[in-house]
MIKOLVEX-552417 format. One line per 3 residues: number of its first residue (from 1); their letters; for each residue y, z negated, x of N, C-alpha, C. Coordinates in steps of 0.05 Angstrom, whole numbers, plus 5000, padded with zeros to 4 digits. Each point is the difference from the previous one (the first is absolute). Example, Ala and Ser with C-alpha at 12.3 -4.5 7.8 and 13.67 -1.06 7.14 Angstrom:
<rs>
1	AS	4886 4844 5264 5024 5000 4982 5024 5000 5018 | 5021 5014 4993 5024 4999 5016 5022 4986 4985
</rs>
This chain:
<rs>
1	MLI	1805 6735 0762 4974 4990 5000 4980 5021 5017 | 4989 4994 5021 4982 5015 5014 4973 5010 4983 | 4995 5024 4993 4980 5006 4984 4975 5010 5017
4	MKI	4975 4988 4992 4977 5008 5012 4989 5029 4995 | 4994 5016 5020 4991 5028 5000 4969 4998 5004 | 4989 5013 4980 4971 5009 5000 4992 5029 4999
7	DIF	4989 5008 5018 4997 5026 4996 4974 5008 4994 | 4998 5010 4974 4970 4999 4985 4984 5021 5004 | 5009 5022 5015 4981 5024 5004 5007 5015 5026
10	NHI	4990 4992 5024 4995 5011 5025 4973 5002 5009 | 4994 5009 5024 4975 5010 5009 4993 4994 5030 | 4978 4994 5000 4988 4995 5029 4975 5005 5003
13	YPD	4985 5006 5025 4977 5005 5007 4990 4977 5015 | 4986 4981 4988 4985 4976 5011 4981 5010 5025 | 4998 4984 5018 4979 5007 5022 4970 5002 4991
16	EYI	4995 4984 4982 4975 4998 4983 4991 5033 4990 | 5019 5004 4985 5000 5026 4993 4996 5025 5018 | 5016 5003 5020 5000 5024 5022 4974 4990 5014
19	NAM	4987 4973 5008 4980 5001 5014 4975 5003 4986 | 4999 5002 4973 4976 5001 4986 4996 5033 4995 | 5020 5017 5007 4994 5031 4997 4984 5007 5025
22	GSI	5004 4992 5024 4986 5015 5018 5015 5023 5006 | 4993 5020 4989 5018 5027 5005 5024 5000 4982 | 5024 4996 5012 5025 5001 4986 5009 5026 4994
25	PDM	5005 5005 4969 5012 5028 4992 5026 5006 5017 | 5002 5020 5005 5032 5009 5011 5024 4996 4988 | 4996 5001 4976 5024 4990 4980 5008 4970 5007
28	IKN	4975 4984 5001 5010 4972 5004 5008 4992 5030 | 4986 5017 5015 5004 4995 5032 5030 5005 5005 | 5009 5026 4986 5029 5007 5005 5021 4982 4991
31	MAN	4995 4991 4975 5018 4984 4987 5002 4969 5019 | 4977 4990 5002 4998 4973 5015 5015 5006 5030 | 4995 5020 5011 5015 5004 5022 5029 5004 5004
34	SLR	5009 5011 4978 5028 5006 5002 5018 4979 4982 | 4986 4978 4981 5013 4983 4983 4987 4972 5012 | 5018 4987 5018 4987 4975 5015 4994 4981 4979
37	ALR	5016 4993 4981 4993 4984 4979 4978 5001 4981 | 4989 5019 5002 4971 5009 4985 4982 4979 5016 | 5000 4995 5027 4978 4986 5010 5011 4975 5013
40	DAE	5022 4997 5003 5014 4977 5017 5017 4982 4981 | 4983 4977 4995 5014 4978 4980 5023 4987 5008 | 4998 4993 5027 5021 4984 5012 5029 5019 4999
43	YRL	4991 5033 5004 5025 5012 5004 5012 4999 4969 | 4983 5005 4977 5004 5001 4976 5020 4974 4995 | 4991 4975 5011 5019 4981 4989 5026 4995 5013
46	SVM	5001 5013 5022 5029 5005 5011 5017 5017 4987 | 4988 5021 4995 5018 5017 4979 5006 4984 4971 | 4982 4986 4988 5009 4984 4977 5018 4982 5008
49	DKL	5002 4981 5022 5020 4986 5005 5030 5014 5006 | 5002 5024 5013 5020 5016 5001 5012 5006 4975 | 4984 5009 4976 5010 5008 4979 4999 4977 4978
52	GID	4996 4973 5006 5002 4984 4982 4979 4999 4978 | 4977 5010 5007 4978 4998 4981 4982 4975 5002 | 4998 4986 4982 4982 4976 5006 4976 5002 4994
55	QEV	4986 5017 4984 4970 5006 4996 4997 5026 4998 | 4978 5012 5007 4986 5027 4990 4972 4994 4984 | 4998 5016 4983 4973 5003 4986 4986 5021 5015
58	LSL	4981 4993 5017 4985 5021 5016 4977 5022 4978 | 5002 5021 5005 4980 5020 4988 4991 5020 5023 | 4977 5014 4996 4985 5014 5013 5018 5025 5002
61	AMP	5003 5012 5025 5016 5023 5001 4982 5028 4991 | 5013 5016 4990 4985 5029 4997 4991 5017 5027 | 4979 5013 4998 4991 5016 4974 4981 4980 4984
64	AID	4996 5008 4978 4979 4989 4984 4972 4998 5013 | 4986 4977 4999 4972 5001 5011 4983 5021 4985 | 5006 5009 4974 4984 5020 4991 5004 5027 5013
67	GLG	5019 5010 5015 5005 5019 5011 4997 5004 5028 | 4983 4977 5009 4993 4999 5030 4976 5016 5005 | 4985 5015 4978 4977 5011 5007 4977 4983 5007
70	MDE	4996 4976 4992 4980 4985 5007 4975 4999 4982 | 4979 4990 5008 4977 4997 4975 5007 4973 4986 | 4988 4995 4978 5007 4977 4981 4998 4971 5014
73	KSA	4976 4999 5012 4992 4982 5012 5023 4986 5023 | 5009 5028 5020 5017 4988 5017 5028 4995 4990 | 5007 5012 4977 5029 4996 4985 5002 4974 4992
76	KRI	4977 4988 4983 4999 4974 4995 5002 4983 5022 | 4987 5004 5022 5004 4978 5022 5027 5005 5012 | 5010 5018 4999 5028 5001 5016 5019 4988 4979
79	TTE	4994 5003 4974 5021 4985 4979 5002 4970 5004 | 4973 4996 5006 4999 4965 4998 5007 4994 5029 | 5001 5010 5024 5013 4991 5022 5030 5003 5000
82	ANN	5008 5019 4982 5033 5005 5000 5009 4975 4984 | 4987 4995 4980 5010 4978 4985 4994 4972 5015 | 4979 4996 5017 4998 4978 5019 5020 4999 5018
85	GIR	5009 5022 5009 5022 5001 5017 5027 4991 4990 | 5007 5010 4978 5026 4993 4991 5001 4971 4988 | 4979 4983 4994 4996 4973 4996 5001 4988 5027
88	NLV	4990 5004 5024 5007 4990 5023 5025 5003 5009 | 5014 5022 4993 5028 5001 5008 5016 4978 4983 | 4994 4996 4980 5014 4985 4979 4991 4966 5014
91	EKY	4975 4998 5003 4994 4976 5009 5013 4992 5026 | 5005 5020 5020 5012 4993 5026 5031 4996 4994 | 5014 5015 4981 5031 4998 5000 5006 4992 4965
94	KDR	4991 4976 4996 4997 4993 4966 5027 5001 4995 | 5023 4991 5014 5028 4994 4988 5012 5025 5002 | 4986 5022 5011 5021 5028 4996 4985 5024 4990
97	FLG	4969 4995 4994 4988 5023 4986 4980 4995 4981 | 5004 5011 4974 4977 5001 4982 4988 5024 5001 | 4971 5003 4984 4992 5023 5005 4984 5013 4972
100	IGT	4996 5026 4998 4984 5008 4980 4977 5012 5008 | 4979 5003 4989 4980 5013 5008 5001 5032 4983 | 4980 5019 5016 4999 5023 4992 4970 5015 4990
103	VSL	4995 5005 4977 4976 5012 4992 5000 5028 4993 | 4983 5014 5000 4994 5028 4987 4986 4998 4973 | 5010 5014 4980 4985 5000 4971 4979 5020 5003
106	SDP	4998 5014 5020 4973 5014 5001 4972 4988 4987 | 4998 4973 5011 4979 4986 4986 5012 4975 4989 | 5006 5004 4973 5014 4979 4985 4984 4971 5006
109	GFA	4977 4997 4996 4987 4977 5008 5001 4989 5020 | 5001 5011 5021 5006 4992 5031 5028 4987 5002 | 5018 5020 4984 5028 4993 5006 5009 4973 4980
112	ADE	4981 4995 4976 5006 4973 4987 4989 4978 5015 | 4978 5004 5016 4992 4979 5014 5015 4994 5025 | 5013 5023 5012 5018 4994 5023 5025 4986 4989
115	VKR	5009 5009 4974 5023 4984 4994 4995 4971 4998 | 4978 4990 4988 4998 4974 5000 4992 4985 5025 | 4987 5016 5021 5002 4985 5026 5028 4996 5014
118	CVR	5020 5025 4997 5027 5001 5011 5011 4974 4991 | 5002 4999 4972 5019 4976 4986 4985 4976 5006 | 4977 4996 4989 4987 4973 4997 4989 4991 5029
121	DLG	4991 5015 5018 4990 4995 5027 5022 5000 5023 | 5009 5020 4996 5021 5013 5028 5029 4985 4994 | 5007 4990 4972 5023 4988 4996 5026 5023 4998
124	LSG	4993 5031 4996 5021 5020 5001 5014 4998 4972 | 5024 5012 5004 5018 4998 4976 5001 5024 4981 | 4975 5017 5001 5002 5025 4982 4986 5020 5014
127	IQI	4996 5026 4985 4982 5020 5008 5017 5026 4999 | 4997 5018 5023 5008 5026 5001 4978 5018 4991 | 5011 5023 4979 4980 5022 5002 5021 5022 5003
130	VSN	4990 5027 4998 5016 5029 5004 4998 5009 4977 | 5020 5024 4999 5001 5013 4975 4981 5016 4985 | 4979 5006 5016 4977 5020 4994 4972 4991 5013
133	VKG	4982 5004 4987 4972 4993 5014 4987 5027 5009 | 5006 5008 5023 4987 5029 5012 5007 5018 4971 | 5022 5003 4990 5011 5018 4982 4992 4992 4974
136	EPI	4987 4981 4993 4999 4991 4972 5023 4979 4991 | 5002 4998 4975 5023 4976 4993 4987 4975 5001 | 5020 4981 5001 4998 4969 5001 4995 4989 4973
139	DRP	4999 5011 4978 4996 4988 4974 4970 5012 4987 | 4981 5009 5017 4977 5000 4989 4984 4975 4985 | 4985 5008 4980 4989 4977 4983 4987 4979 5021
142	EMD	4984 5008 5019 4987 4989 5018 5012 4975 5014 | 5030 5007 5005 5018 4981 5012 5009 4979 4990 | 4998 4999 4972 5014 4982 4985 4990 4971 5006
145	EFY	4976 4999 5013 4989 4974 5006 5021 4986 5025 | 5004 5021 5012 5014 4994 5030 5032 4986 4987 | 5010 5012 4984 5027 4989 4988 4995 4976 4984
148	SIL	4979 4996 4987 4993 4972 4989 4997 4981 5021 | 4987 5008 5024 4995 4977 5022 5023 4994 5010 | 5018 5020 5005 5028 4994 5009 5016 4978 4983
151	ESV	4995 5004 4977 5016 4986 4982 4980 4968 5000 | 4981 4998 4999 4990 4973 4996 4995 4984 5032 | 5012 5018 5019 5000 4983 5025 5032 4989 5002
154	GSG	5016 5015 4980 5031 4995 5005 5014 5019 5026 | 4987 5021 5005 5006 5016 5020 5021 5024 4993 | 5022 5007 5010 5013 5023 4999 4990 5018 5014
157	LWI	5009 5028 4989 4991 5026 5004 5024 5017 5022 | 4994 5006 5021 5021 5021 5013 4987 5025 5000 | 5016 5019 4996 4993 5027 5000 5012 5017 5019
160	HPT	4988 5016 5020 5017 5014 5017 4986 5029 4999 | 5019 5017 5004 4988 5027 4996 4989 5013 5018 | 4982 5017 5002 4983 5016 5017 4997 5027 4994
163	FMA	4982 5016 5020 5010 5032 4996 4983 5008 4970 | 5014 5023 4997 4987 5007 4973 4974 5022 5004 | 4980 4993 4990 4975 5013 5014 4997 5027 4992
166	SSY	5010 5011 4978 5002 5025 4986 5029 5009 4996 | 5008 5020 5012 5030 5007 5000 5003 5029 5013 | 5023 5010 5000 5003 5021 5016 4994 4996 5032
169	PWL	4988 5022 5011 4995 4999 5028 5019 4996 5017 | 5028 5013 4992 5025 4995 5013 5013 4979 4997 | 4991 4981 4986 5012 4973 5001 5004 4985 5029
172	KDY	4979 5008 5017 5004 4983 5027 5021 5014 5014 | 5011 5023 4989 5022 5011 5019 5023 4978 5002 | 5013 5001 5022 5026 4983 5003 4993 4972 4993
175	NAD	4978 4992 4999 4993 4970 4992 5007 4994 4974 | 4997 5019 4979 5010 4996 4975 4979 4982 4980 | 4975 5003 5013 4979 4980 4986 5006 4973 5001
178	IML	5014 4995 5024 5008 4969 4995 5027 4996 4994 | 5016 5017 5008 5028 4997 4988 5006 5000 4971 | 4987 5016 4988 5001 5011 4972 4972 4992 4980
181	GWD	4979 5013 5016 4975 4994 4985 4992 4966 4991 | 5006 4985 5019 4994 4973 4996 5014 4991 4975 | 5027 5006 5000 5013 4987 4977 4988 5014 4974
184	MDT	4995 5023 4998 4989 5015 4981 4973 4985 4991 | 4982 4999 5017 4972 4987 4996 5005 4972 4990 | 5021 4984 5010 5003 4973 4988 5007 4997 4971
187	TLA	5018 5023 4996 5011 5003 4972 4980 5006 4978 | 4977 5021 5010 4981 5002 4985 4982 4978 4992 | 4994 4985 5025 4980 4976 4993 5016 4981 4985
190	LFR	5027 4991 4999 5009 4989 4982 5003 5008 4971 | 5001 5026 4997 4998 5012 4975 4976 4996 4991 | 4981 5002 5011 4969 4996 4988 4996 4972 4996
193	LFR	5009 4980 5019 4999 4971 4991 5012 4994 4973 | 5021 5014 5001 5013 4999 4966 4988 5011 4983 | 4991 5027 4998 4991 5015 4980 4972 4987 4994
196	SGI	4988 4992 5018 4968 4994 4993 5003 4975 4988 | 5018 4982 4999 5003 4975 4987 4995 4979 5017 | 4997 5005 5029 4992 4976 5015 5020 4982 5001
199	LER	5026 5011 5004 5023 4979 5004 5002 4985 4974 | 4994 5008 4981 5001 4982 4973 4976 4984 4996 | 4976 5012 5010 4977 4977 4997 4995 4976 5024
202	HER	5019 5007 5020 4998 4980 5018 5028 4991 5008 | 5017 4995 4978 5027 4989 5002 5009 4979 5017 | 4983 4986 5005 5001 4978 5021 4999 5003 5029
205	LKI	4995 5027 5006 4997 5006 5027 5024 5015 5007 | 5012 4982 5023 5023 5012 5012 4995 5023 5022 | 5015 5021 4995 4993 5025 5018 5023 5004 5015
208	VVH	5001 5003 5023 5023 5008 5017 4996 5028 5016 | 5015 5017 4988 5004 5029 5008 5020 5006 5026 | 4987 5014 5019 5017 5003 5023 5021 5021 4991
211	HLG	5018 5001 5019 5023 5021 4996 5015 5005 4974 | 5007 4979 4992 5018 4996 4975 4988 5008 4976 | 4971 5002 5001 4987 5013 4979 5002 5027 4996
214	SIV	5005 5014 5022 4998 5028 5002 5021 5013 4983 | 4989 5020 4983 5020 5014 4982 4995 4989 4969 | 4990 4982 5000 4992 4990 4970 5027 4991 4986
217	PLL	5023 4986 5014 5021 4999 4989 5019 5020 4988 | 4995 5027 5014 5011 5025 4992 4984 5015 4983 | 4978 4995 4999 4986 5012 4976 4989 4980 4976
220	AGR	5012 4981 5001 4991 4980 4979 5007 5010 4969 | 5019 5011 4998 5006 5009 4974 4984 5027 4989 | 4997 5016 5021 4979 5022 4994 4972 4984 4995
223	ISD	4993 4987 5014 4972 4989 4995 4999 4983 4976 | 5023 4983 4990 5000 4991 4979 5000 5017 4973 | 5019 5019 5005 4996 5020 4974 4977 5013 4998
226	FAM	4988 5010 5019 4974 5011 4997 4980 4983 4987 | 4999 4974 5012 4978 4986 4988 5007 4993 4974 | 5024 4998 4987 5006 4991 4974 4995 5023 4982
229	QDP	4998 5025 5010 4992 5020 4986 4969 5009 4997 | 4989 4986 5013 4969 4999 5005 4990 4983 4976 | 4985 5010 4977 4994 4988 4981 4980 4973 5005
232	TYA	4981 5006 5027 4981 4983 5011 5016 4975 5007 | 5023 5000 5010 5014 4982 5016 4998 4973 4984 | 5007 5001 4975 5001 4978 4982 4974 4983 4999
235	QTH	4978 5018 5002 4976 4989 4994 4987 4982 5021 | 5013 5006 5023 4988 4989 5020 5021 4981 5020 | 5026 5002 4988 5020 4980 5014 5016 4983 4977
238	KKN	5006 4982 5009 5012 4983 4982 5038 5000 5002 | 5006 5004 5031 5023 4998 5006 5017 5028 5006 | 5028 4994 4998 5015 5023 5009 4995 5011 5026
241	PLD	4996 5028 5005 4995 5005 5028 5020 4992 5019 | 5025 4999 4995 5018 4989 5018 5002 4971 5009 | 4988 4988 4979 4991 4968 5009 4980 4998 5021
244	VLK	4979 5012 4990 4979 5002 5016 5004 5006 5032 | 5015 5021 5003 5005 5016 5031 5020 4975 5011 | 5016 4989 4983 5017 4978 5012 4986 4978 5008
247	SLY	4974 4991 4995 4986 4981 5007 4994 4999 5029 | 5002 5023 5015 4992 5005 5027 5020 4986 5016 | 4992 4993 5020 5016 4988 5022 5008 5023 5022
250	VDT	5024 5006 5012 4998 5021 5024 5014 4986 5024 | 4991 5011 5021 5018 4988 5021 5020 5020 5010 | 5018 4993 5022 5024 5010 5004 4996 5023 5023
253	AEG	4978 5004 5010 4994 5024 5019 5011 5025 4986 | 5014 5010 5017 5012 5025 4993 5031 4994 4987 | 5005 4976 5005 5029 4989 4988 5020 5011 5024
256	MWE	4991 5008 5020 5019 5008 5020 5022 5023 4987 | 4985 5017 4977 5014 5014 4986 5014 4987 4974 | 5020 4990 5002 5016 4978 4980 4994 5013 4975
259	PWL	5005 5026 4991 5000 5007 4973 4971 4996 4987 | 4977 5001 5010 4976 4997 4998 4994 4971 4991 | 5010 4985 5014 4998 4973 5001 5019 4990 4971
262	RIA	5022 5011 4997 5014 4995 4975 4983 5010 4975 | 4989 5026 4999 4987 5003 4977 4975 4984 4997 | 4989 4992 5017 4975 4983 4998 5008 4971 4990
265	LDF	5022 4991 5006 5006 4973 4997 5010 5004 4973 | 5013 5020 4988 5009 5004 4974 4980 5003 4980 | 4975 5009 5010 4985 5004 4984 4980 4978 4996
268	FGV	4984 4993 5023 4986 4975 5000 5012 4971 4995 | 5026 4999 5009 5017 4975 5001 4991 4985 5017 | 5019 4979 5007 5008 4987 5023 4974 4979 5003
271	EHV	4988 4995 4978 4974 4977 5000 4975 5018 5013 | 5003 5028 5002 4975 5011 5011 5002 5021 5022 | 5022 4996 5014 5003 5014 5028 4996 4981 5022
274	IFG	4983 5003 5018 4997 4977 5021 5006 5019 5028 | 5011 4986 5016 5001 5002 5028 4975 5011 5016 | 5001 5026 5004 4978 5011 5021 5006 5021 5014
277	TDY	4994 5006 5021 5011 5013 5023 4982 5024 5005 | 4974 5002 5001 4984 5020 5007 4997 4995 5036 | 5008 4977 5009 5001 4998 5025 4974 5004 5016
280	PWG	4995 5013 5022 5023 5011 5021 5006 5029 4992 | 4997 5013 4974 5012 5018 4996 5024 5007 4989 | 5008 4976 4981 5022 5001 4985 5022 4993 5014
283	STE	5028 5009 4991 5023 4994 5018 5010 4971 4986 | 4992 4974 5011 5002 4978 4987 5036 4991 5000 | 5011 5011 5027 5028 4988 4996 5017 5019 4980
286	KIM	4992 5029 4995 5010 5013 4977 4995 4989 4973 | 4978 4991 4998 4992 4991 4974 5018 4977 4992 | 5000 4982 5021 5018 4974 4996 5029 5005 4998
289	DSI	5009 5024 5010 5027 5010 4994 5006 5005 4976 | 4979 5018 4987 5000 5005 4972 5003 4981 4981 | 4982 4981 5006 4998 4975 4976 5029 4987 5007
292	KRL	5009 4995 5019 5022 4987 5003 5024 5015 4988 | 5001 5031 4998 5021 5013 4990 4996 5000 4960 | 4978 4989 4999 4998 4996 4968 5015 4982 4987
295	SLD	5015 4984 5020 5014 4979 4990 4990 4979 4980 | 4976 4994 5006 4985 4978 4982 5014 4974 5005 | 4994 4984 4977 5008 4970 5003 4981 4990 5014
298	EAQ	5000 4970 5012 4982 4987 5011 4975 4998 4990 | 5003 4996 4970 4971 4995 4990 4986 5025 4996 | 5013 5024 4993 4982 5024 4999 4992 5010 5033
301	AEK	5015 4995 5021 4992 5003 5030 4975 4986 5003 | 5001 4974 4993 4979 4985 5004 4974 5009 4984 | 5004 5010 4978 4976 5007 4990 4988 5028 5012
304	IYS	5016 5020 5006 4986 5017 5015 4990 5000 5033 | 5014 4976 5012 4993 4997 5023 4975 4979 5003 | 4996 4980 4980 4979 4980 4999 4989 4991 4980
307	ANA	5014 4999 4979 4994 4984 4974 4974 5017 4992 | 5005 5027 4995 4983 5015 4982 4974 5005 5017 | 5001 5000 5030 4974 4999 5011 4989 4976 4997
310	RKV	5011 4976 4999 4989 4973 4996 4983 5000 4974 | 5011 5016 4980 4989 4997 4972 4978 5019 5002 | 4997 5022 5017 4974 5021 5001 4979 4985 5016
313	LKT	5010 4987 5023 4981 4989 5018 4991 4970 4991 | 5014 4993 4977 4997 4974 4992 4995 4977 5022 | 5026 4999 5011 5005 4981 5020 5019 4980 4996
316	G	5011 5001 4971 5021 4978 4996 5022 5014 4989
</rs>
């Protein structure tokens, strides 16, 4: 049987986003110039056809809008234009692309309103946030309404890593701030969502985490042990820590390193691992080769490649 393949986490710069900036930051300009797929949808489709990928769920490429150094009004305008651009790509190529909006939690009220606009008005399939808000955690009490709105509109949440706002000054050496720091920051964000109780209070919310859940699968036992030793845990949580952490969905980006993929699959289970490549940065062919070497049966492979994605996207 030919298995449908849906790439749930990959990135693009819509024209509307770039045009709204006026002055384009060097980081975005350099990436857009070096990676054709970030701007050229037709080229992207040709790569998908070559690799046998049926659909992509498009999300805005990094860096985070919070990190562009813009005033709040400009950042909000660019956010709405980015989301409009994703919608326009989906409308133009509706058989091949689905899309998710992006919001910043620096203004939770605006983020909640933009969620409703993205899902109800633009018809987007979910929302992307990054792993910290200008150095603040994503579980602050004023953000709870945002998660409630996501639940109420039936939207999934995609979590992408971003730069650690406060860390060693030498973390930028050798590109370590992205190579290592991003996974550390994602792990910290997931820990905060777990320990603050957000994952339990909003248990209907489906959360998709980039890069195989970062190092949560490796640290899960340590996180669980420390939580259970804390007398306040039972006062604020009803579920076993491991069960809460396993409720997350993770994509296969980083799956080019097969041992990492196997660890994540063993921890989260085949029901919660979803094909996602981080394209155009990730090595899609290596990720697919790693999945093939797992020796999954047809039903398991279908879950990873498309069935789990449809469950998160609520497309059947």
